[in-house]
N, C-alpha and C positions, 0 to 999 in steps of 0.2 A: 429656286423653287424645286427643280427636279432633284437636286442634291439632297435637300431636306426630306422630300418624300421618299427617296431611295433609302436614306439613313434611318427613317422611322418605320417604313413598311417592310423592307426586306428582312430584317431580323425577326419579324413576326410571321413572315410567310415562307421562310426558307429553313431548311435543315442545315445544321453545322455538323461536319464530320470530325471526329476526334479519335485519337489513339490512346488507349488505356495503358497503364503501367505494365499490363500483361500482353502488350502488343496486339490487342484486339480493337477493331473498329467499333465505334458506337456513334449514334446520331442523336442530336439534341435539337429541340425546337422550343421557342418561347410561346406560351399560351397564356396571355394576360400576365399575371404576376408569377406564374409557375414556369418551370423549365422541365419539359418531359424528355426522357431519354429512352432510346430504343437500342437493343443489342443486335437486331436484324434490320436490314434496310427497309425503311418505312414504305408502304404502298406496294410491296412485292409479295407474291404468294410463294408457297413452297415450290410449286412447279416452275415458276419463273427462275427462282434461285437455283434449282436443280439444272435447268437448261443452260443457264449461264456457266455453271460449274462444269458441265460436260463440254460445252464449247470452248472453255478455257484450255482444254487439253489439246486442241487442234494446233498444228504447227503453222500459224499464219503470220508469224513475225516477218517472213520474207516478203509478204505482200504490203507491208506498211511502208 
């Protein structure tokens, strides 16, 4: 029962991340019979993406 629910619900409720032929990430999600695609991470604002970009320059690899 859990397996069946997982197999049917997750594809409708989760984004899939893909890599385009141009090496760009894009997201897709099923909405009924349609597949919607996004070139920017869904659910994020410009400011959140900018903050993540700035934080990515910090040398934190030694802390991992």
